C-alpha positions as CSV (number, residue, x, y, z in Angstrom):
1,M,-15.1,-14.4,1.1
2,V,-16.5,-12.1,-1.6
3,Q,-15.2,-13.3,-5.0
4,Q,-13.1,-10.9,-7.0
5,R,-14.7,-9.7,-10.2
6,E,-13.7,-11.1,-13.5
7,K,-10.6,-9.4,-14.7
8,I,-10.9,-6.5,-17.1
9,I,-8.4,-6.9,-19.9
10,E,-8.9,-3.7,-21.8
11,S,-8.0,-0.5,-19.9
12,K,-10.5,2.2,-19.2
13,T,-9.3,5.7,-19.9
14,P,-9.1,8.1,-18.4
15,Y,-9.4,7.9,-14.6
16,S,-11.0,10.8,-12.9
17,S,-11.4,11.4,-9.1
18,A,-14.8,12.8,-10.0
19,N,-15.9,9.2,-10.8
20,R,-15.7,8.2,-7.1
21,R,-18.9,7.0,-5.7
22,M,-20.2,8.8,-2.6
23,E,-23.4,6.8,-1.7
24,Y,-23.4,3.2,-0.4
25,D,-26.2,1.0,1.0
26,H,-24.6,0.1,4.3
27,F,-22.6,3.0,5.6
28,K,-21.7,6.7,5.2
29,V,-18.5,7.7,3.3
30,S,-16.7,11.0,3.8
31,P,-13.8,11.8,1.4
32,V,-10.6,13.1,3.0
33,S,-9.1,14.8,-0.1
34,G,-9.8,15.5,-3.7
35,A,-7.4,12.9,-5.0
36,L,-8.2,9.8,-2.9
37,G,-9.2,8.4,0.5
38,A,-12.4,8.3,2.5
39,E,-13.5,7.6,6.0
40,I,-16.2,5.0,6.5
41,E,-18.7,5.5,9.4
42,G,-21.1,3.1,10.9
43,V,-19.3,-0.2,10.6
44,D,-17.7,-2.3,13.3
45,I,-15.2,-4.4,11.4
46,S,-14.5,-6.6,14.4
47,S,-18.0,-8.0,14.2
48,S,-19.4,-10.5,11.7
49,L,-20.2,-8.6,8.5
50,S,-22.9,-9.5,5.9
51,D,-22.0,-10.2,2.3
52,G,-23.6,-6.9,1.4
53,V,-21.4,-4.9,3.8
54,V,-18.3,-6.6,2.6
55,A,-19.2,-6.0,-1.0
56,D,-19.8,-2.3,-0.2
57,I,-16.4,-2.1,1.5
58,R,-14.7,-3.6,-1.5
59,Q,-16.5,-1.2,-3.8
60,A,-15.5,1.8,-1.6
61,L,-11.9,0.6,-1.7
62,L,-12.0,0.5,-5.5
63,D,-13.7,3.9,-5.6
64,H,-11.5,5.7,-3.1
65,L,-8.2,3.6,-3.2
66,V,-7.7,3.9,0.5
67,I,-10.4,3.7,3.2
68,F,-10.3,4.5,6.9
69,F,-12.2,3.4,9.9
70,R,-12.1,5.0,13.4
71,D,-12.7,3.7,16.9
72,Q,-12.2,0.0,16.1
73,D,-11.3,-2.6,18.7
74,L,-9.5,-5.3,16.7
75,S,-8.0,-8.3,18.3
76,P,-5.5,-10.2,16.2
77,E,-8.2,-12.8,15.4
78,A,-10.7,-10.1,14.4
79,Q,-8.1,-8.4,12.1
80,I,-7.4,-11.7,10.4
81,A,-11.1,-12.5,10.0
82,F,-11.8,-9.1,8.5
83,S,-8.9,-9.2,6.1
84,K,-9.6,-12.7,4.9
85,Q,-13.0,-11.5,3.6
86,F,-11.0,-9.8,0.8
87,G,-8.6,-12.6,-0.1
88,E,-6.0,-15.0,1.2
89,L,-3.4,-13.5,3.5
90,D,0.4,-13.3,2.8
91,E,3.2,-13.8,5.2
92,H,6.0,-11.3,4.9
93,D,9.3,-12.6,3.4
94,F,11.5,-10.7,5.8
95,V,9.5,-9.6,8.8
96,K,8.4,-12.4,11.1
97,G,4.8,-12.7,12.0
98,M,3.4,-12.4,15.5
99,K,3.7,-15.5,17.7
100,G,0.6,-17.6,16.9
101,Y,-0.4,-15.2,14.1
102,P,2.0,-15.5,11.2
103,E,-0.2,-13.4,9.0
104,L,0.2,-10.3,11.2
105,I,3.4,-8.3,11.5
106,R,4.1,-5.6,14.2
107,L,5.5,-2.3,13.0
108,V,7.1,-1.0,16.1
109,R,9.2,2.1,16.8
110,E,10.1,2.7,20.4
111,A,10.4,6.1,22.0
112,D,14.2,6.0,22.1
113,E,14.8,4.9,18.5
114,A,16.5,7.2,16.0
115,G,17.2,7.0,12.3
116,R,14.8,5.8,9.6
117,N,11.4,4.4,10.4
118,F,9.8,1.4,8.7
119,G,7.9,2.5,5.6
120,G,9.5,6.0,5.6
121,V,9.8,6.3,1.9
122,W,7.2,6.4,-0.9
123,H,6.5,2.8,-1.9
124,S,4.0,0.1,-2.8
125,D,4.2,-3.0,-0.6
126,V,6.2,-6.1,-1.5
127,T,6.6,-5.4,-5.3
128,H,9.7,-7.6,-5.1
129,Q,7.3,-10.5,-5.3
130,E,6.0,-11.9,-8.6
131,S,2.5,-11.3,-7.3
132,P,2.6,-8.2,-5.1
133,A,-0.1,-7.6,-2.5
134,L,-3.7,-6.7,-3.4
135,G,-3.7,-4.4,-0.3
136,S,-3.0,-4.1,3.4
137,V,-5.0,-3.5,6.6
138,L,-3.1,-1.4,9.1
139,Y,-4.4,-1.1,12.7
140,G,-3.3,1.6,15.2
141,V,-2.3,-0.2,18.4
142,D,-0.2,2.5,20.1
143,V,-0.2,5.9,18.5
144,P,1.9,9.0,19.5
145,P,0.0,12.1,20.6
146,Y,1.1,13.8,17.4
147,G,3.0,12.9,14.2
148,G,3.3,9.5,12.6
149,D,0.7,10.3,9.9
150,T,0.6,8.2,6.8
151,L,0.5,9.7,3.3
152,F,-1.1,8.0,0.3
153,A,-0.7,8.9,-3.4
154,N,-3.1,8.1,-6.3
155,Q,-1.2,6.3,-9.1
156,Y,-4.0,6.5,-11.6
157,M,-3.8,10.2,-11.4
158,A,0.0,10.1,-11.6
159,Y,-0.3,8.3,-14.9
160,E,-3.0,10.5,-16.2
161,A,-1.0,13.6,-15.4
162,L,1.9,12.5,-17.7
163,S,2.3,14.0,-21.2
164,S,1.0,11.9,-24.1
165,G,4.6,11.4,-25.2
166,M,5.7,10.1,-21.8
167,K,2.7,7.8,-21.6
168,E,3.5,6.4,-25.1
169,M,7.1,5.7,-24.0
170,L,6.2,4.1,-20.7
171,D,3.4,1.9,-21.9
172,G,5.0,-1.5,-22.6
173,M,8.2,-0.8,-20.6
174,I,9.2,-3.3,-17.9
175,A,10.9,-2.5,-14.6
176,I,13.1,-4.7,-12.5
177,H,12.1,-5.0,-8.8
178,S,14.0,-6.5,-5.8
179,A,14.1,-6.4,-2.0
180,I,17.9,-6.0,-1.9
181,G,17.7,-2.3,-0.7
182,P,15.8,-2.8,2.5
183,F,16.3,-6.5,3.2
184,G,19.6,-7.5,1.4
185,P,22.8,-8.3,3.4
186,Q,23.7,-4.6,3.5
187,G,20.2,-3.3,3.6
188,R,18.5,-0.9,5.9
189,S,17.3,-3.7,8.2
190,K,20.9,-4.1,9.5
191,V,20.9,-0.5,10.7
192,Y,17.3,0.4,11.6
193,W,14.2,-1.3,12.9
194,R,16.0,-2.9,15.9
195,N,12.7,-3.5,17.7
196,M,11.1,-5.4,14.9
197,D,11.6,-9.0,14.1
198,V,13.3,-8.6,10.7
199,E,15.8,-11.0,9.2
200,T,17.4,-11.0,5.7
201,N,17.6,-14.1,3.5
202,E,18.6,-14.9,-0.1
203,K,15.2,-14.0,-1.4
204,A,16.2,-10.4,-1.1
205,L,18.6,-10.9,-4.0
206,E,16.0,-12.2,-6.4
207,E,14.7,-9.9,-9.2
208,V,11.3,-9.8,-10.8
209,E,9.8,-8.0,-13.7
210,H,6.7,-5.8,-13.6
211,P,5.1,-3.4,-16.1
212,V,5.9,0.3,-15.5
213,V,2.3,1.1,-16.3
214,R,-0.1,-1.4,-14.7
215,T,-3.7,-2.1,-15.5
216,H,-5.8,-2.6,-12.4
217,P,-7.4,-6.1,-12.6
218,E,-10.8,-4.9,-11.2
219,T,-11.3,-1.3,-12.4
220,G,-9.4,-1.5,-15.7
221,Y,-7.7,1.8,-15.1
222,K,-4.0,2.3,-15.8
223,G,-1.6,3.5,-13.1
224,L,2.2,3.9,-12.6
225,F,3.8,0.9,-10.8
226,V,7.3,1.9,-9.8
227,N,8.6,2.9,-6.4
228,G,11.7,4.0,-4.7
229,T,12.0,1.0,-2.3
230,F,11.9,-1.9,-4.7
231,T,12.3,-0.7,-8.3
232,L,16.0,-0.9,-9.4
233,R,16.1,-0.2,-13.1
234,F,14.3,-0.7,-16.5
235,K,14.6,-4.0,-18.3
236,G,17.4,-3.8,-20.8
237,M,19.1,-0.8,-19.1
238,T,21.7,-0.3,-16.5
239,E,20.8,1.3,-13.1
240,E,22.8,4.4,-14.2
241,E,20.9,4.7,-17.5
242,S,17.6,4.1,-15.7
243,E,18.2,6.5,-12.8
244,P,17.2,9.9,-14.4
245,L,13.8,8.6,-15.6
246,L,13.1,6.7,-12.4
247,K,13.9,9.7,-10.3
248,F,11.5,11.8,-12.3
249,L,8.7,9.2,-11.9
250,F,9.3,8.8,-8.2
251,R,9.0,12.6,-7.8
252,H,6.1,12.9,-10.2
253,S,4.0,10.1,-8.6
254,S,4.1,11.6,-5.1
255,Q,3.2,15.2,-5.9
256,E,1.0,16.9,-3.3
257,P,-2.1,17.2,-5.5
258,L,-2.1,13.4,-5.9
259,T,-2.1,12.7,-2.1
260,C,-4.1,12.5,1.0
261,R,-2.9,12.4,4.6
262,F,-4.3,10.3,7.4
263,R,-3.9,11.3,11.1
264,W,-3.8,8.2,13.3
265,K,-5.6,7.7,16.6
266,K,-5.6,4.6,18.7
267,G,-8.1,2.1,17.1
268,S,-7.9,3.6,13.6
269,V,-7.7,1.4,10.6
270,A,-6.4,2.1,7.1
271,F,-7.1,-0.3,4.2
272,W,-5.4,0.5,1.0
273,D,-5.4,-0.9,-2.5
274,N,-1.7,-1.6,-3.2
275,R,-2.4,-1.9,-6.9
276,S,-3.2,1.7,-7.3
277,V,-1.6,3.7,-4.5
278,M,1.8,4.3,-2.9
279,H,2.2,5.3,0.8
280,Y,4.7,6.9,3.1
281,A,4.9,6.7,6.9
282,L,6.1,10.0,8.4
283,N,8.9,10.0,10.9
284,D,8.1,13.0,13.0
285,Y,7.3,11.7,16.5
286,G,10.7,11.3,18.2
287,G,10.4,10.6,21.9
288,Y,7.1,8.7,21.5
289,R,6.3,5.1,20.9
290,R,4.3,3.9,17.8
291,E,3.0,0.4,17.2
292,M,0.9,-0.7,14.3
293,R,-0.3,-4.2,13.3
294,R,-0.5,-5.1,9.6
295,S,-2.2,-7.8,7.6
296,T,-1.5,-8.1,3.9
297,I,-3.9,-9.6,1.3
298,A,-2.4,-11.6,-1.5
299,G,-2.5,-10.2,-5.0
300,D,-1.9,-11.3,-8.5
301,R,0.7,-10.9,-11.3
302,P,0.6,-7.3,-12.6
303,F,-0.3,-6.8,-16.3
């Protein structure tokens, strides 16, 4: 496993998408939007990768925030092996892992399902945890002929686009996160996701504190770190008092100029940095089946 760089304590300012690197030693990179995202060509991630290739992939992830691979043939074992080169893997608190592969979860929506899809709101993964994920690797197992794209939003740019007054107010603020919305006793899992192995437990009621503005531990850039799935309120405020500002931040952080859109094909892979992006799975493929397989890389406590 390539070791993570020593943490950068002081934040760099400002972030600019123009800083993204375009040249790497081991593969070709093609950006997919002006804000974030790039496709990597010339790498078979199911094979044994050299330390140099892994280091370049990690750097591309830091530069572009989400990276994509096409035409991959990933067995569960190969997906786990690839993901582990970037850190230890997490098991989901509420979605059971695949039989024999607890580190992998199946995101399944059958052709006859209606209602909300899994991940169908702007969010960062598992921010209900004290140490949310570093990132996730998502593999397209069964992809509809159209629809089901995933959107990603750059949270560095979301922070930089705020006014100086708003930045000053948000820096140092703390938000309360919890999984009660999707995975609590009355959560969405009771109504939707009937073909996924989801079960609620008491952990969904726990609350954790995270900074509203997070400093990335590897790049040193600041980014917004609130999301509509797990962020409940600001510390020291009620939900009613917090709601207007949170709604503004949720809208602001997912504006179109901050985003890229990835069209899935069978065998495609998306690898995103959960510390600097939010994502949104579109629900526009009624009548078709969609199955993805996800591994999640453990992260550290936001600061």
